[in-house]
N, C-alpha and C positions, 0 to 999 in steps of 0.2 A: 288529449283532441285535438284536433289538428283542424284549421278551414280554408276553406279559399275565396277567395274576392276575385271578381273579374269585373273588370271597370270598362263601360264603353261611353262614348260621345250619346247623347239621346238622339233616337231616330230623325230629329225635326232639327238637330243640329250636322250642320256642313261639316262632313270628315276628306280634309283631303288628302292626308294621310293614306287614308283607305282607299279611295280616288286614285292616288299615286300607285301602291299595289297594285292594284284591278288592273291596271294601264299595263306597268313594268308586266304581271303575269300574260295579258294579251299579248304583247311586244313578244315573251319569251317565248311563243306557242300554246301559251294553258288557256286556250279561248274557250268563249260560255261563261266564262266565271262572270254573273251579273250585277255583283256587289260585294265588296270586302270591308268592314269593319274594322279597325283599327282599335286596339284597346292593351287596357294592363293588367297585371295580374298577380296577385299577392298572395303567397301562404304562407299561415301564421301557426305556429304551434302552441295550443294555450294550456297548453297543461292539465291539471285533473278537473276538469267541471262538466257538467252535463251537458248534454245536445243543447238543451232549454237555453240554457245560462251564456250556453257560446257561440249563440246564435245573437240574442239580444245583445251579449258585449260587443261581436263584431260590428253589429249594425250600427251599433254606435259610435265604434271608431271610423265607419267607412263616413258616417253623416258628418263627423268632427275632421278628419283628417285626409283618410284613403280616396275618397270620391269628391269633387267638387259637383254638390247635387244641382246645381243651378244648370249643367250644361251636361253632365255624365248621371249615367242609370248603373245598376251596380247587382251583381248576383251572388250570392253567398250559398257557399255549400259547406254543411258543417260533417267532415269525413270522422268517422271511429278511429280508432287505433289500428286496427290490420289492415281497416280501407286506408290508409294514410299514408302510408310504403307501398304502395301497389302503386303502379304505372300503368296507364291504357286507359279503358272504358270509364265511367263517370263510379267515383266510389262515396258517395253523397248518402249522407243518414238524413240529413234535408237538408232542403233549398230553400234559399230564400231569395225572392227578387226583389228591387223598387228601382 
């Protein structure tokens, strides 16, 4: 079982990196981008666990280490084995946002 965690600054927290990226896109000719949120992503191989157990385990990892929950929020996608190797579209078996 694999899981993907995406961590972003909370909406109410200033995101200077996102603002700088948006400005750079505009200067590069990509007009019309209204907002950019810069974040980080983690992909975890959890071994042989069920989807519900994986979600609980990854949420604990986020709360303890992967996200600073005072200023960041996170999204967890639990991926099934066949979907985990695929690239492109969403391969989520389960999704949890905090």
